[in-house]
C-alpha positions in Angstrom: 4.2 18.2 -27.5 7.6 16.0 -27.0 7.5 14.4 -30.5 7.2 18.0 -31.9 10.2 19.3 -30.1 12.3 16.3 -31.2 11.3 16.9 -34.8 12.4 20.7 -34.4 15.7 19.4 -32.7 16.2 17.2 -35.8 15.9 19.9 -38.0 18.7 21.8 -36.4 20.7 18.7 -36.2 20.2 18.3 -39.9 21.1 21.7 -40.7 24.7 21.1 -39.1 24.9 17.5 -40.4 24.6 16.1 -36.8 23.3 12.7 -37.0 23.5 12.0 -32.8 22.8 14.6 -30.4 23.4 14.0 -26.7 21.4 16.0 -24.0 22.7 15.1 -20.5 21.3 15.9 -17.1 23.6 18.7 -16.3 24.6 22.3 -15.8 28.0 23.8 -16.6 29.4 22.5 -13.3 28.1 18.6 -13.6 26.0 19.3 -10.7 23.4 16.4 -9.4 20.5 18.6 -9.6 20.2 21.8 -12.0 18.2 25.0 -12.1 15.4 25.3 -14.5 17.5 26.9 -17.1 19.5 23.9 -17.5 16.6 21.3 -17.7 17.1 20.7 -21.2 16.6 16.9 -20.9 13.5 17.3 -19.3 12.4 19.7 -21.9 13.3 17.4 -24.8 11.9 13.8 -23.4 9.3 15.0 -20.9 11.1 13.1 -18.1 11.2 14.6 -15.0 13.8 12.7 -12.7 17.0 14.1 -11.4 19.3 11.6 -13.5 19.2 10.5 -17.0 20.7 11.0 -20.7 18.6 11.5 -23.7 20.4 10.7 -27.3 18.6 11.8 -30.4 19.4 10.5 -33.7 17.4 11.0 -36.7 14.9 8.1 -36.4 15.2 7.3 -32.6 15.1 9.1 -29.4 16.5 7.3 -26.2 16.5 8.1 -22.6 18.9 6.1 -20.2 18.3 6.6 -16.4 18.8 4.4 -13.4 16.6 2.0 -11.0 15.4 4.8 -8.9 13.5 6.0 -11.8 12.3 3.2 -14.1 8.6 3.1 -13.0 8.4 7.1 -13.1 10.3 7.1 -16.5 8.2 4.6 -18.2 5.0 6.4 -17.2 6.4 10.0 -18.2 7.7 8.6 -21.7 4.6 6.5 -22.4 2.8 8.9 -25.0 5.9 10.1 -26.9 8.5 8.4 -29.0 11.2 8.3 -26.5 12.4 4.9 -25.6 13.4 4.1 -22.2 16.8 2.1 -21.7 17.1 0.9 -18.2 20.7 1.3 -16.9 22.5 -1.6 -15.7 19.9 -4.2 -16.8 20.9 -7.2 -18.7 21.3 -6.6 -22.4 20.6 -2.8 -22.3 23.5 -1.0 -24.1 25.2 2.0 -22.3 25.1 5.5 -23.9 28.4 5.0 -25.3 27.7 1.6 -26.9 24.5 2.8 -28.3 26.4 5.9 -30.0 29.1 3.5 -31.0 26.4 1.1 -32.8 24.6 4.1 -34.3 27.0 6.7 -35.3 27.7 6.0 -39.2 30.8 6.5 -40.9 31.2 10.1 -42.2 28.1 11.1 -39.8 28.1 14.0 -37.0 28.1 13.9 -33.0 27.2 16.6 -31.1 26.5 18.1 -27.9 26.6 21.2 -25.8 30.6 21.2 -24.6 29.5 23.2 -21.4 27.2 20.5 -19.8 29.4 17.4 -20.6 32.1 16.5 -18.5 35.8 16.4 -19.8 36.0 12.5 -19.7 33.0 11.7 -21.4 33.4 14.6 -23.9 37.0 13.0 -24.7 35.6 9.6 -25.2 32.7 10.9 -27.4 35.4 12.8 -29.6 37.5 9.9 -29.9 34.5 8.0 -31.1 33.8 10.6 -33.7 37.3 10.1 -34.8 37.0 6.6 -35.2 34.0 6.9 -37.3 35.5 9.9 -39.2 32.4 11.7 -38.1 32.1 15.5 -37.8 32.2 16.6 -33.9 30.1 19.7 -32.9 30.3 21.1 -29.1 30.0 24.7 -29.6 26.1 25.1 -29.8 23.2 24.3 -27.4 20.7 23.0 -30.3 18.0 22.3 -27.4 18.5 26.2 -26.4 17.6 27.0 -29.9 14.2 25.8 -30.1 13.5 26.4 -26.3 11.1 29.2 -26.2 10.3 31.0 -23.0 13.5 29.2 -21.5 13.5 30.2 -17.9 16.4 32.8 -16.9 19.7 31.7 -15.7 19.6 31.8 -11.8 21.6 34.6 -10.1 20.5 34.8 -6.5 22.1 36.6 -4.0 25.3 35.2 -2.2 25.7 35.2 1.6 28.6 34.2 4.0 28.3 31.1 6.3 29.8 32.3 9.4 32.7 30.5 11.4 30.5 29.7 14.2 28.6 27.3 11.8 31.8 26.3 9.5 34.3 25.7 12.3 37.0 26.8 9.9 37.8 30.1 8.1 38.1 30.4 4.3 41.8 31.5 4.4 42.4 28.4 6.3 40.7 26.4 3.8 42.3 28.0 0.8 45.6 27.3 2.6 44.9 23.6 3.1 44.1 23.3 -0.7 47.4 24.9 -1.5 49.2 22.6 0.6 47.6 19.6 -1.3 48.4 21.2 -4.6 52.1 21.8 -3.4 52.2 18.1 -2.4 50.9 17.1 -6.0 53.2 19.9 -7.8 50.1 21.5 -9.3 50.7 25.1 -10.3 46.9 25.9 -10.8 43.6 24.1 -9.3 40.5 24.5 -11.5 37.6 24.0 -9.3 34.1 24.0 -11.1 31.7 21.7 -8.7 29.5 24.0 -6.7 29.5 22.3 -3.5 33.5 22.4 -3.3 33.6 26.2 -4.2 30.8 26.9 -1.7 32.8 25.0 1.0 36.0 26.4 0.3 35.0 30.1 0.5 32.2 29.6 3.0 29.7 31.0 0.7 26.1 30.0 0.1 23.3 31.1 -2.6 20.3 29.6 -3.9 20.9 29.3 -7.6 19.8 25.6 -7.6 16.3 24.9 -5.8 17.0 23.3 -2.3 20.8 23.4 -3.0 22.4 26.3 -1.5 25.2 26.7 -4.0 26.3 29.6 -6.3 26.9 29.1 -10.1 30.7 30.0 -10.3 34.0 28.6 -11.0 37.3 28.9 -9.1 41.0 29.1 -10.0 43.5 28.8 -7.3 47.3 28.9 -7.6 49.9 29.5 -4.7 49.5 33.4 -5.2 45.9 34.0 -6.5 42.5 32.8 -6.0 40.2 33.9 -8.6 36.4 33.6 -8.4 34.4 33.6 -11.7 30.9 34.8 -10.7 28.0 36.9 -12.0 28.9 40.2 -10.3 25.3 41.1 -9.5 25.0 38.3 -6.9 27.4 39.7 -4.8 26.5 42.5 -2.3 29.2 45.2 -1.6 29.9 43.8 1.8 30.3 40.3 0.5 32.6 41.4 -2.2 34.8 43.5 0.2 35.1 40.5 2.5 36.0 38.1 -0.4 38.9 40.7 -1.6 40.0 41.0 2.4 40.6 37.1 2.0 42.6 37.5 -1.0 40.0 36.5 -3.5 39.8 38.2 -7.1 36.4 38.7 -8.5 36.1 37.9 -12.3 33.4 37.7 -14.8 31.5 34.3 -14.8 32.2 33.5 -18.5 35.9 34.5 -18.1 36.9 31.0 -17.0 37.3 30.0 -20.4 39.7 32.7 -21.7 41.5 32.2 -18.0 41.8 28.5 -18.9 43.4 29.1 -22.4 45.9 31.3 -21.3 47.6 29.0 -18.8 51.0 28.8 -19.8 52.4 25.6 -21.6 54.4 23.3 -19.2 52.2 24.2 -16.2 50.5 21.4 -14.1 46.7 22.1 -13.9 44.7 19.7 -11.1 41.2 19.1 -12.0 38.9 16.4 -11.9 37.9 15.9 -15.5 34.6 14.0 -14.4 33.5 17.3 -12.8 34.9 19.7 -15.2 33.1 20.7 -18.4 34.4 19.5 -21.9 34.7 23.2 -23.2 36.9 23.9 -20.4 39.2 21.1 -20.7 39.3 21.6 -24.4 40.5 25.1 -24.0 43.9 24.2 -22.4 47.0 24.4 -24.2 48.0 21.0 -25.5 51.3 21.2 -23.7 49.7 22.0 -20.3 50.0 18.7 -18.0 46.6 17.9 -16.6 46.6 16.2 -13.3 43.2 14.4 -13.5 42.1 13.5 -10.0 39.6 14.1 -7.3 39.5 17.6 -6.0 41.0 17.9 -2.6 38.2 19.6 -1.2 35.9 16.3 -1.8 37.6 14.6 1.3 37.8 17.9 3.3 34.5 18.6 3.4 33.1 15.1 3.9 34.9 15.2 7.1 32.9 17.2 9.5 35.1 19.1 12.1 33.6 19.2 15.7 32.0 22.5 15.3 30.0 21.1 12.4 29.1 17.6 14.3 27.8 19.6 17.2 25.7 22.2 14.9 24.6 19.0 13.0 23.2 17.3 16.1 21.5 20.4 16.9 20.0 20.6 13.6 18.7 17.0 13.9 16.9 17.8 17.0 15.2 21.0 15.4 14.4 18.6 12.6 13.2 15.6 14.6 10.8 17.8 16.7 9.3 19.2 13.2 8.9 15.6 12.1 7.4 14.2 15.2 4.7 17.1 15.3 4.1 16.1 11.8 3.8 12.4 12.6 1.7 13.1 15.4 -0.8 15.3 13.4 -0.8 12.7 10.6 -1.4 9.5 12.8 -4.1 11.2 14.9 -6.0 13.1 12.3 -6.1 10.5 9.1 -9.6 9.9 8.2 -10.8 12.6 10.4 -9.9 15.3 8.1 -9.3 15.7 4.3 -5.7 14.8 3.5 -3.6 14.3 0.2 0.2 13.6 -0.3 0.7 17.1 -0.7 -1.2 18.8 2.2 0.7 16.2 4.3 4.1 17.5 2.8 3.0 20.9 3.2 2.0 20.6 6.6 5.6 19.0 7.4 7.2 21.9 5.5 5.2 24.3 7.8 6.5 22.5 11.0 10.2 22.8 9.7 9.9 26.3 9.0 9.0 27.0 12.6 12.3 25.6 13.9 15.5 27.3 14.9 17.9 28.4 12.0 15.7 27.0 9.4 16.7 28.1 5.7 15.0 26.0 3.3 13.8 22.2 2.5 17.1 20.2 1.5 15.0 18.5 -1.5 11.4 18.3 -2.6 9.8 16.3 0.0 8.7 12.6 -1.1 5.1 12.0 0.5 4.2 8.7 -1.4 1.0 6.8 -0.4 0.6 3.3 -1.0 1.7 2.2 -4.7 3.4 5.8 -5.3 5.9 4.6 -2.4 7.4 2.1 -4.9 8.6 5.0 -7.1 11.6 6.1 -5.1 11.9 9.5 -6.3 8.2 10.0 -6.6 6.8 13.5 -6.7 3.0 14.4 -6.1 1.2 16.4 -8.6 -1.5 18.8 -7.4 -3.9 17.6 -9.9 -3.3 13.8 -9.2 -1.9 13.7 -5.6 -3.4 10.7 -3.8 -6.1 11.1 -1.0 -4.6 9.6 2.2 -7.0 7.0 3.6 -7.0 5.3 7.4 -5.2 2.4 5.9 -2.0 1.2 4.1 1.4 3.1 4.1 2.5 6.5 3.8 6.2 6.8 2.8 7.6 10.4 3.6 11.5 11.2 2.8 12.2 14.8 3.6 15.0 17.2 4.9 15.8 20.5 5.8 18.6 23.1 5.3 19.5 24.9 8.8 22.5 27.2 9.6 23.4 24.3 11.7 23.5 21.7 8.9 21.6 19.6 6.3 19.0 16.7 7.2 17.7 14.0 5.4 15.2 11.4 6.9 12.6 8.7 5.7 9.8 7.1 7.7 6.9 4.9 6.5 4.0 5.3 8.9 0.9 3.0 8.8 -2.3 5.0 8.3 -4.5 2.3 9.6 -4.7 -1.5 9.1 -2.0 -3.0 6.8 -1.3 -6.7 5.7 0.9 -9.3 7.4 3.3 -9.2 4.3 3.3 -5.2 4.8 4.1 -5.7 8.5 6.8 -8.6 7.8 8.5 -6.3 5.1 8.4 -3.3 7.3 10.1 -5.3 10.1 12.8 -6.6 7.8 13.7 -3.3 6.6 13.9 -2.0 10.2 16.2 -4.9 11.0 18.4 -3.8 8.4 18.4 -0.1 9.4 19.6 -1.0 12.8 21.9 -3.7 12.0 24.0 -1.4 9.7 23.8 1.5 12.3 25.0 -1.0 15.2 28.1 -2.0 13.0 31.6 -2.0 14.5 34.5 -2.4 12.1 38.1 -1.9 11.7 39.4 1.3 10.0 39.9 0.7 6.3 36.5 -0.4 5.6 34.1 1.5 3.3 30.6 1.0 2.2 31.1 -2.1 0.2 32.3 -4.1 3.1 29.4 -3.1 5.3 26.2 -3.0 2.7 25.7 -6.7 3.6 24.7 -5.6 7.2 21.8 -3.8 5.5 20.9 -6.0 2.6 21.4 -9.5 4.2 18.1 -9.7 5.9 16.3 -8.7 2.5 18.6 -10.8 0.5 17.4 -14.1 2.8 14.0 -13.2 1.5 15.2 -12.7 -2.2 14.6 -9.0 -1.9 16.7 -6.2 -3.1 16.4 -2.5 -3.7 18.0 -0.8 -6.8 20.0 1.9 -5.2 22.7 2.2 -2.7 21.9 1.7 0.9 23.2 5.2 1.8 25.1 8.4 0.9 27.0 11.2 2.2 25.5 14.5 3.2 26.8 18.0 3.2 26.8 20.7 5.5 24.2 23.1 4.5 25.3 21.9 1.0 24.4 19.1 -1.4 22.2 16.4 0.4 24.0 13.7 -1.6 27.7 14.1 -1.2 30.8 12.1 -2.3 32.9 10.1 -1.2 31.2 7.9 1.3 28.3 5.8 0.9 26.8 2.3 1.2 26.2 -0.2 -1.6 27.1 -3.8 -2.4 28.7 -3.1 -5.9 31.1 -0.4 -7.1 29.5 2.3 -9.4 32.3 4.1 -10.7 30.3 7.3 -11.6 29.0 7.7 -8.0 32.5 7.9 -6.5 31.3 6.8 -3.1 33.7 4.3 -2.1 35.8 6.1 0.0 37.1 4.6 3.3 35.0 5.8 6.2 36.8 8.5 8.2 35.7 9.8 11.7 33.5 12.8 11.1 31.8 11.6 7.8 28.1 11.5 7.6 26.2 8.8 5.8 22.6 7.8 5.5 21.4 4.4 6.2 18.2 3.8 4.2 17.4 0.4 3.3 14.0 -0.3 1.6 11.4 -2.6 0.0 9.8 -1.4 -3.4 6.7 -3.4 -4.9 5.5 -1.7 -8.2 1.9 -1.2 -8.1 1.7 -2.1 -4.3 3.7 0.0 -2.0 7.2 1.1 -0.9 8.8 0.9 2.6 12.0 3.0 3.6 13.5 3.8 6.9 16.4 6.3 7.0 18.5 7.8 9.6 21.8 9.7 9.4 25.2 7.9 10.8 28.2 9.9 11.9 31.4 7.7 11.8 33.2 7.8 15.0 36.3 6.1 16.7 35.9 3.2 19.2 38.6 1.4 20.9 42.4 1.0 19.4 43.9 -2.2 20.4 46.5 -4.8 19.1 44.1 -5.5 16.3 43.9 -1.9 14.7 41.6 1.2 15.0 37.8 0.0 15.6 35.4 2.5 14.3 31.3 2.5 14.8 28.6 4.9 14.0 26.6 7.3 16.0 22.9 7.9 14.7 21.9 11.5 14.6 18.5 11.4 13.3 15.8 11.5 16.0 12.3 10.6 15.4 10.0 7.7 16.0 10.0 4.6 13.6 6.3 3.6 13.6 5.8 0.8 16.3 2.2 0.4 14.7 3.9 -1.5 11.6 6.3 -3.9 13.3 6.1 -7.5 14.3 8.3 -7.9 17.3 8.4 -11.6 16.8 10.7 -11.1 13.8 13.1 -9.0 15.9 16.3 -10.9 17.5 16.8 -9.9 21.3 19.7 -7.7 20.1 17.6 -6.0 17.7 14.8 -5.3 20.0 17.4 -3.7 22.4 18.8 -1.5 19.4 15.4 -0.3 18.7 14.6 0.3 22.2 17.8 2.2 23.1 17.2 4.4 19.7 13.6 5.1 21.0 14.8 6.2 24.4 17.3 8.4 23.1 14.7 9.9 20.6 12.3 10.7 23.7 15.1 12.2 25.6 15.9 14.5 22.9 12.6 15.7 21.7 10.2 15.5 24.4 11.2 19.0 26.0 10.2 20.7 22.8 6.5 19.3 22.5 3.3 20.0 23.9 2.1 17.9 26.6 -0.5 15.9 24.3 2.4 15.4 21.9 4.7 14.3 24.7 2.2 11.6 25.7 2.0 10.5 22.3 5.7 10.2 21.7 5.8 8.2 24.9 3.5 5.7 23.3 5.3 5.7 20.1 8.8 5.2 21.7 7.8 2.6 24.3 10.0 -0.5 24.8 8.9 -3.5 22.8 
């Protein structure tokens, strides 16, 4: 099926004299996750992961993806002609390097200019010019061969009240305009969906598990134009937006709007987030201020109202997860269970909690060897049966009116090996040490990542991903610009200095292909500690509340300090959650949060 689709695409390419066609994982907004309508790369390669780029030539087909997906991609591409290129690995060319090597003089390079960002699109255009190749960006060739393509999402929009956001829409727009004035920008073009949702205090459901709305936004000192499918706005929502001074425009009108911006004007837009066709519509005499959207830093720093709501959301989420863990640990081996029935049970417990709206991503419930695939997704036909032995890794979260959660726990379902126990304990040490960090203001995730990786590196172990990412407020579960990783990955844009109010996950792990995976994940809020002659010290507050499986640890591998950190954490978990549990669940939680 995949090879047939590639041949059909090559026919469309040949008709247009295109010799290389690029298919990224993106929508018109450079979103990390996309709706079914935009899953062209999945359609043409069969790879279902959330990140990857396909490059199709007349005699080759390649897929580039990162370390989170190496195992999954290899399995899903096995029966097709698509070759896996492992990004970041030694001697593996980048997408650009591959195209440079394979684009022949006088050939043709093409892509849908709406789904590739301005920076990459410009780089590809320059490459085509160097090779005197034709350049094609106006047609979606995959769309031409995609029969029964899902409809473009157009879900209803709702407003998020100030009791949850802590700041009005007009205040946020005013802050953006102040930043524009400081940078001498006349127009700000905003196309990233989470930024638009945040600044307008709107939410939707145009991407599964990501409460955003397909839209574009243009802000000047006197205008605020929202480009959106009109059918998604109820009369009351439309009226409220208009009262806030927002002009409603047709979704597709963004391209003509941009083309009409007067010469000599300064346009602020992040060309890594704005699609190539929008960038290409600008008058050549318009000055482009290509830098990060001001809303990125604004929304990353949660205000006091958001932080208090988040703590409450994590209590609700912690209750749901603890009820699930109690059920799992007490029933495994007694009643039939699979990865899917387990994740379904957890979803049902979340639905019972106050303020719950949706899962924050597809739950990863991965038993034994499946846990080694960081973004594994169980299939109903092949989901593993859970047995009273080994590890089950569950990475999950929820969207609540009070905020977004993301938690991972690895649980022993019965006997485990000494090596599994050792590695579980090392991962726990990594998690605790990072959460307990105290540091001077000015540090970013690169400064602190060693606290997490250190115990693993001592054993010659590592994990092929970052240690943690920012988390949105009822928005994207992965949010820039804060994160933890040991080296700079430019496209991740997660190297910001930690500010008070930023929320970041702490999720070290061990992944052994064909054997098992271990991950322990909590969310941390950056807080101020003391200020003295050395400067402002910072620290973290852990706001994820759920037991870490004591059945899987080796206390002898923990230092005295680490034992105290674990005991303090578990004491907090019991105090936060026990009032919401049944008597039996309370007794169980008391055992699973006991001091070690």
